[in-house]
C-alpha positions as CSV (number, residue, x, y, z in Angstrom):
1,M,17.9,-3.3,0.8
2,L,14.1,-3.9,-0.1
3,V,10.4,-2.7,0.7
4,D,8.0,-4.8,0.6
5,S,5.8,-1.7,1.4
6,H,2.0,-3.3,1.1
7,C,1.2,-6.6,2.4
8,H,-1.0,-9.2,4.1
9,L,0.6,-11.4,6.6
10,N,-1.9,-12.8,8.8
11,Y,-4.6,-13.3,5.3
12,K,-4.8,-17.7,4.4
13,G,-2.1,-18.6,2.3
14,L,1.0,-16.3,4.8
15,A,-0.5,-16.3,8.7
16,E,-0.5,-20.9,8.8
17,Q,3.3,-20.2,7.4
18,Q,4.0,-16.3,9.1
19,G,7.8,-17.4,10.6
20,E,9.1,-19.1,7.1
21,V,7.6,-15.7,4.9
22,L,9.6,-13.9,7.1
23,A,12.4,-16.1,6.8
24,R,12.3,-15.8,2.9
25,A,11.4,-12.3,3.0
26,R,15.2,-11.5,4.8
27,D,16.9,-14.2,2.6
28,R,16.0,-12.7,-0.3
29,G,17.1,-8.8,1.6
30,V,14.3,-7.6,2.7
31,T,14.5,-5.4,5.6
32,A,10.7,-4.6,6.2
33,M,7.7,-5.6,5.4
34,L,4.4,-3.5,5.9
35,N,1.4,-5.5,7.1
36,I,-1.7,-3.9,5.9
37,A,-5.3,-4.0,8.1
38,T,-8.5,-4.4,6.1
39,R,-11.0,-4.6,8.2
40,E,-11.4,-3.7,12.5
41,S,-11.0,-7.3,13.2
42,E,-7.5,-7.7,12.3
43,W,-6.4,-4.9,13.6
44,D,-4.8,-6.8,16.7
45,D,-3.3,-9.5,14.2
46,V,-1.2,-7.0,12.1
47,L,0.2,-5.1,15.1
48,A,0.7,-8.5,17.1
49,A,3.2,-9.9,13.8
50,A,4.1,-6.0,14.0
51,E,5.0,-6.1,17.5
52,A,6.3,-9.9,17.5
53,H,8.5,-8.7,14.9
54,E,11.1,-5.4,14.5
55,D,11.2,-5.8,10.2
56,V,7.1,-6.0,10.1
57,W,5.1,-2.5,10.5
58,A,0.9,-2.2,10.7
59,S,-1.6,0.1,9.7
60,V,-5.1,0.2,10.7
61,G,-7.6,0.3,8.1
62,I,-10.7,-0.6,7.1
63,H,-10.9,-0.9,3.0
64,P,-13.7,0.5,0.8
65,H,-15.5,-3.2,0.6
66,D,-15.8,-3.7,4.2
67,A,-17.1,0.0,4.0
68,D,-20.8,-1.2,5.2
69,N,-19.6,-3.1,7.8
70,H,-18.3,-0.8,10.2
71,P,-20.1,2.4,10.3
72,D,-18.3,2.8,13.4
73,V,-15.4,3.0,12.8
74,D,-15.3,7.1,12.8
75,T,-11.7,9.2,12.4
76,A,-11.2,9.1,16.7
77,K,-11.0,5.3,16.5
78,L,-8.7,5.6,13.9
79,I,-6.7,7.6,15.5
80,E,-6.8,5.9,19.0
81,R,-5.3,2.9,17.8
82,S,-2.3,4.7,15.3
83,A,-1.0,5.9,18.8
84,H,0.2,2.6,19.3
85,P,4.3,2.5,17.9
86,R,4.5,0.1,15.8
87,V,1.6,1.8,13.0
88,I,3.0,4.0,10.6
89,G,0.1,4.3,8.3
90,I,-3.8,4.6,7.5
91,G,-5.7,2.1,5.2
92,E,-5.8,0.4,3.1
93,T,-8.8,3.0,2.3
94,G,-10.2,4.5,-0.9
95,L,-13.0,3.6,-3.8
96,D,-13.7,0.7,-5.7
97,Y,-16.4,0.8,-8.0
98,Y,-15.7,-2.3,-9.8
99,Y,-17.2,-5.2,-7.3
100,D,-19.4,-1.8,-5.8
101,K,-19.4,-4.9,-3.1
102,S,-20.1,-1.3,-0.5
103,D,-22.2,1.2,-1.0
104,R,-20.5,4.4,-2.9
105,V,-21.7,7.0,-0.9
106,R,-20.4,5.4,2.2
107,Q,-17.2,4.4,0.9
108,Q,-16.3,7.8,0.6
109,D,-17.3,8.4,4.1
110,S,-15.2,5.9,4.9
111,F,-12.4,6.9,2.9
112,R,-13.0,10.9,4.1
113,R,-12.6,9.7,7.9
114,H,-9.1,7.8,6.9
115,I,-8.0,11.0,5.4
116,H,-9.7,13.9,8.5
117,A,-7.2,11.0,10.7
118,S,-4.8,11.5,8.4
119,Q,-4.8,15.2,8.3
120,Q,-4.1,14.8,12.3
121,T,-2.0,12.4,12.8
122,G,0.0,13.0,10.1
123,L,0.2,9.4,9.1
124,P,0.4,8.4,5.4
125,V,-3.1,7.1,4.4
126,I,-2.9,4.0,2.1
127,V,-5.0,4.7,-1.6
128,H,-6.7,1.7,-3.0
129,T,-8.7,2.8,-5.8
130,R,-10.5,0.5,-9.0
131,D,-12.9,2.0,-11.6
132,A,-13.3,4.8,-9.2
133,E,-10.2,7.3,-10.8
134,A,-12.4,10.6,-11.2
135,G,-14.2,10.0,-7.7
136,T,-10.5,9.1,-6.4
137,L,-8.7,11.8,-7.6
138,A,-11.9,14.5,-6.1
139,L,-12.1,13.6,-3.1
140,L,-8.4,13.7,-2.8
141,G,-7.9,17.1,-4.2
142,E,-11.2,17.7,-2.0
143,E,-9.1,16.3,1.0
144,M,-6.2,18.2,0.3
145,G,-7.6,21.4,-0.3
146,R,-9.2,21.8,3.3
147,A,-5.7,20.3,4.9
148,V,-2.2,18.5,3.0
149,F,-1.5,14.5,3.9
150,P,0.3,12.4,2.8
151,G,0.1,9.1,0.7
152,V,0.6,6.3,-1.6
153,I,-2.0,4.9,-4.1
154,H,-1.0,1.5,-3.0
155,C,-1.1,-1.2,-6.3
156,F,-1.4,1.1,-9.0
157,T,-3.2,0.1,-12.2
158,A,-5.4,3.6,-13.3
159,S,-4.6,6.0,-16.3
160,D,-1.5,7.6,-17.0
161,D,-3.6,10.7,-15.9
162,F,-4.3,9.8,-12.8
163,A,-0.8,9.2,-12.0
164,R,0.0,12.5,-13.1
165,A,-2.8,14.3,-10.8
166,A,-1.6,11.8,-8.3
167,L,1.7,13.3,-8.1
168,D,0.7,16.6,-8.9
169,L,-1.0,16.4,-5.1
170,G,1.6,15.0,-3.5
171,L,1.1,11.6,-3.7
172,Y,3.5,8.5,-3.7
173,I,3.3,5.8,-5.9
174,S,3.3,1.8,-5.4
175,I,3.9,-0.7,-7.3
176,S,3.2,-4.2,-7.7
177,G,3.6,-7.4,-9.0
178,I,0.4,-6.9,-11.5
179,V,3.6,-5.1,-13.1
180,T,5.5,-8.0,-14.8
181,F,2.5,-9.2,-16.3
182,R,1.8,-9.9,-19.8
183,N,-0.8,-7.9,-20.1
184,A,0.6,-4.9,-18.9
185,A,1.7,-2.9,-21.4
186,E,0.0,0.6,-20.6
187,L,0.9,0.1,-16.9
188,Q,4.2,-0.9,-17.2
189,A,4.4,2.5,-20.4
190,T,3.5,4.7,-17.0
191,A,6.4,2.8,-14.7
192,K,8.9,3.6,-16.7
193,W,8.2,7.4,-16.3
194,L,7.2,7.9,-12.8
195,P,9.4,10.0,-10.9
196,Q,12.3,8.3,-9.4
197,D,12.0,9.8,-5.4
198,R,8.0,8.9,-5.5
199,L,7.7,5.1,-6.1
200,L,7.3,2.4,-3.8
201,V,7.2,-1.3,-4.9
202,E,5.4,-3.9,-3.1
203,T,3.4,-7.0,-3.1
204,D,0.4,-7.1,-2.3
205,A,0.9,-10.7,-1.3
206,P,-0.9,-13.2,-0.8
207,F,-2.7,-11.8,-3.7
208,L,-0.2,-10.5,-7.4
209,A,2.4,-13.1,-7.3
210,P,4.9,-11.4,-10.5
211,V,6.7,-13.4,-12.7
212,P,8.5,-16.0,-12.6
213,H,6.0,-17.2,-9.8
214,R,2.3,-16.6,-11.7
215,G,-0.5,-18.8,-10.0
216,K,1.4,-18.8,-6.7
217,T,0.8,-17.3,-3.2
218,G,2.3,-13.8,-3.2
219,E,4.7,-13.7,-0.4
220,P,6.9,-10.4,0.5
221,A,10.1,-12.2,-0.7
222,F,8.7,-11.5,-4.5
223,V,9.1,-7.8,-3.9
224,A,12.6,-8.7,-5.2
225,D,11.2,-10.2,-8.8
226,T,9.2,-6.9,-9.1
227,L,11.8,-4.6,-8.5
228,A,13.7,-6.6,-11.2
229,F,11.8,-6.3,-13.5
230,L,10.7,-2.6,-12.3
231,A,14.4,-1.7,-12.4
232,D,15.3,-3.4,-15.9
233,L,12.4,-2.1,-17.3
234,R,13.6,1.6,-16.6
235,G,16.9,0.9,-17.2
236,E,18.7,1.4,-13.5
237,D,20.7,-0.5,-12.0
238,R,18.4,-2.4,-9.3
239,D,20.8,-2.4,-6.5
240,A,20.6,1.6,-6.9
241,L,16.4,1.4,-7.0
242,G,16.1,-0.8,-4.4
243,Q,18.0,1.6,-2.3
244,A,15.7,4.5,-3.5
245,T,12.1,2.7,-3.3
246,S,13.8,1.9,0.7
247,A,14.3,5.0,1.1
248,N,11.2,6.4,-0.2
249,F,9.1,4.6,1.9
250,Y,11.0,5.5,5.4
251,A,10.7,9.2,3.6
252,L,6.7,8.7,2.9
253,F,6.2,6.5,6.3
254,N,8.2,8.7,8.1
255,K,7.4,7.0,12.2
256,A,9.3,3.9,10.8
257,T,13.2,3.5,11.6
258,P,14.7,1.3,9.3
C-alpha cells in the first residue's frame, strides 16, 4: 500500500500516456495519487483525471511562480472549486524566492489566500518553499496564530531547523525522490529523524525521478523506489513505512477515502 502524495498527471510526459502511467503505478502497489494543480487553467484537467479514476484525487491552487498571472484567484474562488468531492487539498502554493518568477508581495498575498481557504474549509494547504524559509515560516506562523489549519511541506529540501519549526506548527513533511540523490546528504540526515507519524512520500512527477531512474520522466510508480530508499535510510521495514505514510496521507487529507 503506497500513496503518491504529490504528482502532476496533466503535465507533458505523463498526460500523453496517462492510462499507462496509472497502470504502472498500480502494478507497483500505488493505491492513491494526489494530482496537483499549479495554475487555474489546469483545474479542469486535474479534476477530470480524478473524476475518471477512483485512485486519483485532486487539488486546486496557484503555484508561487504564477502568482502574478492570477490576481483574480481569491479565497472565495478557491473555496468554491474545492467543494468538488474529488478535491482534497488547497495548492500547491507558497513562496519561491529562488526563481522569483512572480513578485514576492504577490506571492505572499496568494499564499495567504490559499491558507484562508484552508482555514475555512479544513482542507490541507500544500506548501512549496524554496530559498524562502524565513518568510514561509513567518507567514505560516502568523496565519496559524489567527486560525489553525492543516498542511504539508511538499518536496521537502529545507533545513533541519525549518523541519522542526514546521512540525511544531503541526504540519506534515513530504519527501520526494531528491532524498535518493548522491548530493542530498543534508536532506538524508533530516529524513532519518522525521517522526514517522508526520511523514509523507511523493514523486512530484514528471520531475525528480529517484535513483535508479535518474534522467527519466518521473512517474507515480517511482514512489515505491523513494519509499524503499527512505525505509532503508531510517532502518525501518519497507512495508511498515509504506503503510504508515499511506495512513498519514489519509489522516491529513481526510476528505479522501482509502
